[in-house]
C-alpha positions as CSV (number, residue, x, y, z in Angstrom):
1,M,-0.8,30.9,3.8
2,P,-3.3,28.4,5.2
3,F,-2.3,24.8,5.9
4,F,-4.4,23.2,3.2
5,H,-3.0,25.5,0.5
6,R,0.7,24.7,1.2
7,L,1.1,22.3,-1.6
8,A,4.8,23.1,-2.0
9,A,5.5,21.5,1.4
10,H,3.2,18.5,0.7
11,A,5.9,16.3,-0.8
12,A,8.0,16.6,2.3
13,I,5.1,15.5,4.4
14,C,4.5,12.5,2.3
15,L,8.2,11.4,2.6
16,A,8.1,11.9,6.3
17,L,5.0,9.7,6.7
18,C,5.6,6.9,4.3
19,A,6.7,3.7,6.1
20,P,9.3,2.5,6.1
21,A,11.1,5.5,4.8
22,V,13.6,3.7,2.6
23,H,10.9,1.5,1.0
24,A,8.7,4.5,0.3
25,L,11.5,6.3,-1.5
26,A,11.9,3.3,-3.8
27,Q,8.2,3.2,-4.8
28,T,7.1,4.5,-8.1
29,P,5.2,7.8,-7.6
30,V,1.5,7.4,-8.2
31,Q,-0.1,9.0,-11.2
32,A,-1.0,12.7,-10.8
33,G,-4.5,13.7,-11.7
34,P,-5.6,16.9,-13.4
35,G,-6.2,18.8,-10.2
36,A,-9.7,19.8,-11.2
37,W,-13.2,18.5,-10.7
38,S,-14.4,16.2,-13.4
39,A,-17.3,16.8,-15.7
40,N,-20.6,15.1,-14.7
41,Q,-20.2,11.4,-14.7
42,V,-22.8,8.7,-15.0
43,W,-22.3,5.6,-12.9
44,A,-24.5,2.6,-11.8
45,N,-28.2,2.3,-12.4
46,D,-30.4,2.5,-9.3
47,T,-32.9,-0.3,-9.7
48,T,-34.7,0.6,-6.5
49,H,-35.3,4.4,-6.8
50,G,-34.8,4.8,-10.5
51,G,-32.3,6.6,-12.6
52,A,-28.5,6.3,-12.6
53,L,-26.1,7.6,-10.0
54,N,-24.2,10.6,-11.4
55,G,-21.9,13.2,-10.0
56,Y,-18.3,14.4,-9.9
57,Y,-14.9,13.4,-8.7
58,Y,-11.7,15.3,-7.9
59,W,-8.3,13.7,-8.7
60,P,-5.5,15.8,-7.3
61,A,-2.2,16.5,-8.9
62,S,-0.5,16.4,-5.5
63,P,1.1,13.2,-4.1
64,P,-0.7,11.0,-1.5
65,L,0.2,11.5,2.1
66,L,0.2,7.9,3.4
67,D,2.1,4.8,2.1
68,N,2.3,6.2,-1.5
69,K,-1.4,5.4,-2.0
70,R,-4.4,7.7,-2.3
71,A,-7.3,8.1,0.1
72,L,-10.8,8.0,-1.3
73,V,-13.5,10.2,0.3
74,L,-17.2,9.9,-0.5
75,V,-19.1,13.1,0.2
76,L,-22.9,13.1,0.4
77,H,-24.9,16.3,0.0
78,G,-28.0,17.0,2.2
79,C,-31.7,17.2,1.3
80,G,-32.4,20.1,-1.0
81,Q,-28.8,20.2,-2.3
82,T,-27.0,18.8,-5.3
83,A,-23.4,17.7,-5.8
84,G,-22.8,20.2,-8.6
85,G,-24.4,23.2,-7.0
86,D,-23.4,22.7,-3.3
87,V,-20.6,20.2,-2.8
88,I,-18.4,21.4,-5.6
89,N,-20.2,24.5,-6.8
90,G,-18.8,24.4,-10.3
91,S,-15.1,24.2,-11.1
92,G,-13.8,26.2,-8.2
93,D,-13.6,25.3,-4.5
94,A,-16.6,27.0,-3.1
95,G,-19.4,24.7,-2.1
96,Y,-18.3,22.3,0.6
97,H,-14.6,23.4,0.2
98,W,-13.2,19.9,-0.5
99,K,-10.6,20.7,-3.2
100,A,-8.1,22.3,-0.8
101,A,-8.3,19.4,1.6
102,A,-7.9,16.9,-1.3
103,D,-4.8,18.8,-2.5
104,T,-3.2,18.7,1.0
105,Y,-3.7,15.0,1.5
106,G,-3.5,13.8,-2.1
107,A,-7.0,12.3,-1.8
108,V,-9.6,11.5,-4.4
109,I,-13.1,13.0,-3.6
110,L,-16.4,11.6,-4.9
111,A,-19.4,13.9,-5.0
112,P,-22.5,12.0,-6.3
113,N,-26.1,13.1,-6.6
114,A,-28.9,11.2,-4.8
115,T,-30.9,9.1,-7.3
116,G,-34.7,9.3,-7.3
117,N,-36.5,12.1,-5.4
118,L,-36.8,10.6,-1.9
119,Y,-38.8,12.5,0.7
120,S,-39.5,15.0,-2.1
121,A,-36.2,16.7,-1.6
122,H,-33.6,14.6,-3.4
123,C,-32.5,13.0,-0.1
124,W,-30.5,9.8,0.5
125,D,-32.4,6.8,1.7
126,W,-30.9,6.7,5.2
127,A,-34.3,5.8,6.8
128,A,-35.0,2.8,4.5
129,A,-35.9,-0.3,6.4
130,N,-33.8,-2.4,3.9
131,R,-30.1,-1.6,4.6
132,S,-28.5,-4.5,2.7
133,R,-25.5,-3.9,0.5
134,S,-27.6,-4.7,-2.6
135,Y,-30.5,-2.2,-2.0
136,G,-31.0,1.3,-3.1
137,H,-28.4,4.0,-2.5
138,T,-26.2,1.7,-0.5
139,A,-25.9,-0.6,-3.6
140,V,-25.0,2.2,-6.0
141,L,-22.7,4.0,-3.6
142,L,-20.7,0.8,-2.9
143,D,-20.6,0.2,-6.6
144,L,-19.1,3.6,-7.0
145,I,-16.5,3.0,-4.4
146,N,-15.5,-0.3,-6.1
147,R,-15.1,1.4,-9.5
148,F,-12.4,3.6,-8.1
149,L,-10.8,0.9,-5.9
150,N,-10.6,-1.4,-8.9
151,N,-9.1,1.2,-11.2
152,P,-5.3,1.1,-10.8
153,Q,-4.7,4.6,-12.2
154,Y,-6.2,6.2,-9.1
155,A,-4.0,4.1,-6.7
156,I,-6.6,4.0,-4.0
157,D,-5.7,2.3,-0.8
158,P,-8.6,0.2,0.4
159,K,-7.4,1.0,4.0
160,Q,-8.0,4.7,3.4
161,V,-11.7,4.9,2.3
162,Y,-13.8,7.4,4.2
163,V,-17.4,8.7,4.0
164,T,-19.0,11.9,5.2
165,G,-22.1,14.0,4.6
166,L,-24.6,16.6,5.8
167,S,-28.0,15.8,7.3
168,S,-29.5,13.0,5.2
169,G,-26.1,12.6,3.7
170,G,-24.6,12.4,7.2
171,A,-27.2,9.9,8.2
172,K,-26.5,7.9,5.1
173,A,-22.8,8.0,5.8
174,M,-23.5,6.4,9.2
175,V,-25.6,3.8,7.5
176,L,-22.8,3.0,5.1
177,G,-20.2,2.9,7.9
178,C,-22.4,0.4,9.8
179,T,-23.4,-1.7,6.8
180,A,-19.9,-1.9,5.4
181,P,-17.3,-1.3,8.1
182,D,-14.9,-3.3,6.2
183,I,-15.0,-0.7,3.4
184,F,-15.0,2.5,5.4
185,A,-12.1,3.2,7.8
186,G,-13.6,6.5,9.0
187,L,-16.9,8.4,9.1
188,G,-17.6,12.1,9.3
189,L,-21.2,12.8,10.4
190,S,-22.5,16.3,10.1
191,A,-26.0,17.0,11.6
192,A,-26.8,13.4,11.1
193,P,-30.0,11.7,12.4
194,S,-29.3,8.2,13.9
195,P,-30.2,4.9,12.3
196,G,-33.5,3.5,13.6
197,V,-35.5,6.8,13.7
198,T,-37.8,8.0,10.9
199,T,-37.8,11.1,8.7
200,G,-40.5,12.5,11.0
201,Q,-38.3,12.3,14.1
202,I,-35.2,14.3,13.0
203,S,-36.0,17.5,14.9
204,L,-36.4,15.7,18.3
205,V,-34.9,12.4,19.6
206,P,-37.9,10.2,20.2
207,S,-38.7,9.1,23.7
208,G,-37.0,5.9,24.7
209,Y,-34.4,6.2,21.8
210,S,-30.8,6.1,23.1
211,A,-27.3,5.5,22.0
212,S,-27.9,1.8,22.7
213,S,-30.8,1.9,20.2
214,A,-28.6,3.4,17.5
215,A,-25.7,1.0,18.4
216,N,-28.0,-2.0,18.1
217,A,-29.3,-0.8,14.8
218,C,-25.8,-0.2,13.5
219,S,-24.4,-3.6,14.7
220,A,-27.3,-5.4,13.0
221,M,-26.5,-3.9,9.7
222,A,-22.9,-5.1,9.6
223,G,-23.5,-8.9,9.8
224,S,-20.4,-10.9,9.1
225,A,-18.4,-7.7,8.5
226,A,-18.8,-6.6,12.2
227,G,-15.2,-7.5,13.0
228,A,-14.0,-4.5,11.0
229,F,-15.5,-2.1,13.6
230,A,-12.3,-2.8,15.6
231,T,-10.3,-0.5,13.3
232,Q,-12.9,2.1,12.4
233,I,-13.1,5.7,13.7
234,T,-15.9,8.3,13.7
235,G,-16.1,12.1,13.8
236,V,-19.3,14.0,14.4
237,I,-20.1,17.7,14.2
238,W,-23.1,19.8,14.9
239,G,-24.1,23.4,15.5
240,T,-25.7,25.0,18.6
241,S,-28.1,26.8,16.3
242,D,-29.3,23.8,14.3
243,Y,-33.1,23.5,14.8
244,T,-33.7,21.2,11.8
245,V,-31.9,18.1,13.1
246,A,-31.9,17.8,16.8
247,Q,-28.5,18.7,18.3
248,A,-28.7,15.7,20.6
249,Y,-28.2,13.4,17.7
250,G,-24.5,14.5,17.5
251,P,-23.3,13.2,20.8
252,L,-25.7,10.3,20.6
253,D,-24.2,9.2,17.2
254,A,-20.7,9.3,18.7
255,A,-21.8,7.4,21.9
256,A,-23.5,4.8,19.7
257,M,-20.3,4.2,17.7
258,R,-18.3,3.7,20.8
259,Q,-20.8,1.1,22.0
260,V,-20.4,-0.6,18.6
261,Y,-16.6,-0.5,18.8
262,G,-16.8,-1.9,22.4
263,G,-14.5,-1.7,25.4
264,A,-13.8,0.9,28.0
265,W,-13.4,4.6,27.2
266,T,-11.7,7.7,28.5
267,H,-12.1,11.2,27.0
268,A,-9.6,14.0,26.6
269,P,-10.3,17.6,27.7
270,A,-12.2,19.7,25.2
271,V,-9.9,21.4,22.7
272,S,-10.8,24.6,20.8
273,V,-11.2,24.3,17.0
274,P,-10.8,27.4,14.8
275,G,-14.2,28.7,13.8
276,S,-16.0,28.6,17.1
277,G,-15.7,24.8,17.6
278,S,-15.0,22.7,20.6
279,D,-13.7,19.1,20.1
280,V,-13.9,16.2,22.7
281,R,-12.1,13.0,21.7
282,Y,-12.6,9.6,23.2
283,L,-9.8,7.0,23.6
284,D,-10.3,3.3,23.7
285,S,-8.6,0.9,26.2
286,N,-5.5,0.8,24.0
287,G,-5.2,4.6,24.1
288,K,-6.3,5.0,20.5
289,V,-8.5,8.0,19.6
290,R,-11.7,6.5,18.1
291,T,-14.3,9.3,18.1
292,S,-14.3,13.1,17.8
293,Q,-17.3,15.3,18.9
294,V,-17.2,18.8,17.6
295,T,-19.8,21.3,18.8
296,V,-19.8,24.6,16.8
297,T,-21.2,27.7,18.5
298,G,-23.7,29.6,16.3
299,L,-23.7,27.1,13.4
300,G,-27.2,26.4,12.0
301,H,-28.3,23.4,9.9
302,A,-25.4,23.7,7.3
303,W,-22.3,22.0,6.2
304,P,-19.3,23.7,8.0
305,A,-17.1,24.6,5.0
306,G,-14.9,27.2,6.6
307,S,-13.6,30.3,4.8
308,G,-13.8,29.7,1.1
309,G,-17.1,27.8,1.2
310,Q,-20.2,29.2,-0.6
311,N,-22.1,30.4,2.5
312,A,-25.5,29.6,1.0
313,N,-28.0,26.8,0.7
314,F,-27.1,24.9,3.8
315,V,-23.3,25.7,3.5
316,N,-21.7,27.9,6.1
317,A,-18.4,29.7,5.4
318,T,-18.1,31.5,8.8
319,R,-17.4,28.6,11.1
320,V,-15.2,25.5,11.3
321,N,-13.5,24.2,8.1
322,Y,-14.7,20.6,8.5
323,P,-13.0,19.2,5.4
324,A,-9.6,20.2,6.7
325,F,-10.5,19.1,10.3
326,V,-11.9,15.7,9.5
327,M,-9.2,14.8,7.0
328,D,-6.6,15.6,9.7
329,F,-8.6,13.5,12.2
330,W,-8.8,10.5,9.8
331,F,-5.2,10.7,8.7
332,D,-3.8,11.1,12.2
333,H,-5.9,8.2,13.7
334,N,-6.4,5.7,10.8
335,L,-6.0,2.3,12.4
336,R,-5.7,0.4,9.2
337,V,-2.5,2.0,7.8
338,A,0.8,1.5,9.5
339,Q,2.0,5.1,10.2
340,T,5.4,4.2,11.5
341,T,7.9,6.9,10.6
342,G,11.7,6.8,10.5
343,P,13.6,8.0,13.6
344,G,13.7,11.7,14.2
345,P,17.0,13.7,14.0
346,E,19.6,12.7,16.6
347,P,20.2,15.3,19.2
348,E,23.1,17.4,18.1
349,P,25.9,18.4,20.5
350,G,25.0,21.7,22.1
351,P,23.5,23.4,25.1
352,G,20.2,22.0,26.5
353,P,17.4,23.8,28.3
354,G,18.8,26.2,30.9
355,T,22.3,26.3,29.4
356,P,23.4,29.8,28.3
357,P,23.4,29.8,24.5
358,P,26.6,30.4,22.6
359,F,24.8,32.7,20.3
360,G,21.7,34.9,20.4
361,C,18.7,32.8,21.4
362,T,15.6,33.3,19.3
363,T,12.0,32.2,19.8
364,S,9.3,31.2,17.3
365,T,5.6,30.8,18.0
366,A,3.6,28.9,15.4
367,S,1.4,25.9,14.8
368,N,3.0,22.5,15.2
369,Y,2.5,22.0,11.5
370,A,4.4,25.2,10.7
371,H,7.3,24.3,13.0
372,V,7.8,21.0,11.2
373,Q,7.7,22.6,7.8
374,A,10.2,25.3,8.9
375,G,12.6,22.6,10.1
376,R,12.3,23.5,13.8
377,A,10.6,20.2,14.6
378,Y,10.0,16.8,13.1
379,L,7.0,14.4,12.8
380,A,6.9,11.2,14.8
381,L,3.8,9.0,14.9
382,G,1.4,11.9,14.5
383,Y,3.2,14.1,17.1
384,A,5.6,17.1,16.6
385,R,8.9,16.9,18.5
386,A,11.5,19.7,18.8
387,N,14.6,19.2,16.7
388,G,17.7,18.6,18.9
389,S,16.0,18.3,22.3
390,N,13.3,15.9,20.9
391,Q,10.8,17.4,23.4
392,L,7.2,16.5,22.8
393,M,5.1,19.5,21.5
394,G,1.7,17.7,21.0
395,L,-0.3,16.7,17.9
396,Y,1.0,17.6,14.5
397,N,-1.7,19.8,13.1
398,I,-2.6,23.4,12.4
399,F,-4.7,23.8,15.5
400,L,-2.0,23.4,18.2
401,S,0.6,26.1,18.6
402,S,3.9,26.0,20.4
403,T,6.7,28.3,21.3
404,L,10.2,27.0,20.5
405,A,13.5,28.6,21.5
406,Q,16.6,28.0,19.4
407,T,19.5,27.7,21.8
408,A,22.1,26.3,19.3
409,A,22.4,25.4,15.7
410,G,19.7,22.9,14.9
411,Y,18.7,22.7,18.6
412,Y,15.3,23.8,19.9
413,V,13.6,23.6,23.2
414,V,9.9,24.1,24.1
415,G,9.4,27.5,25.7
416,G,11.1,30.8,25.5
417,C,14.7,31.8,25.8
418,Q,16.2,31.5,29.3
């Protein structure tokens, strides 16, 4: 069964991540939601573009993953799309495929419709010259965030608020992250034109426009909130067959955010992502992962929903599952939530690597996530370690696989039987 459907194991993950462990166990469990998309809601009036912001939210019945508080994810559709027809696609989990990710992480998802009819395609106002918090879509979207933050029944953690979107929605997500870095701990930008370009420049990066141009535009939006960039992270994703939004905007957006965050950078080797993706992550001078750049081979101008998405109207169900991927990225690298875990299991007496086992040695090859759930490994600060030997296996997720050999009761080593 896929990672994001394993709700039965979710409570165990929550207990492993809550910090400190003893305190988390003493907390009162947060209220469970209905585990279904809401009916269409009507929120704030848009005094700039007209109409009232409306849309849907998903309140999971599963517990939250971090610190006994829920994450809140704002998901913005692209031009020519609607929240009800493309992000959620009715009561099921087609569309952008967010329900499963929400269930896994115990997160609340917001899926609003763009007010007005900007650019004649119901787009978000990402290219507006006025980017203050009190103008246009920025104003009504921040009002929406505050409605959920201020309602105690949702138990939203203000340190776990994220925004993502496709195309104009991705560009607007970047604008929101730049305008209100104190609100958004993480961004997820899919096929997103950069701030400072016009709607007529989305298919080709204009001459003279660079990552520095985008970084300067971003920094200018933040004003007195610029200090919050120190704890913000950004993921970007784009397809090699996207001829609507220039593919060059993807790495440009990531480079711009690194300039905004400041300091020296190193990047890790590219890692394969299921669904024809390749991810390159950049670490700051403190060794913290701050940006992710995913290139998806063969993906056109569409939201990468992964298997289960609707595969129509700018939604692609044949490539990377970006909701699952970006949630994993945000949760593993959130810099605003203390993710200290309790100590792992103490090594048990028994043979170590290379020692003949007292009983038949067996091996298991699986994702690091599956090893932890099966009790062969444990989670420590975002990494999986083998039970008994405590050997490092790599990041705790569904994308990295390891082979473990059981050489004694409760004792595992990385690699095969000797």
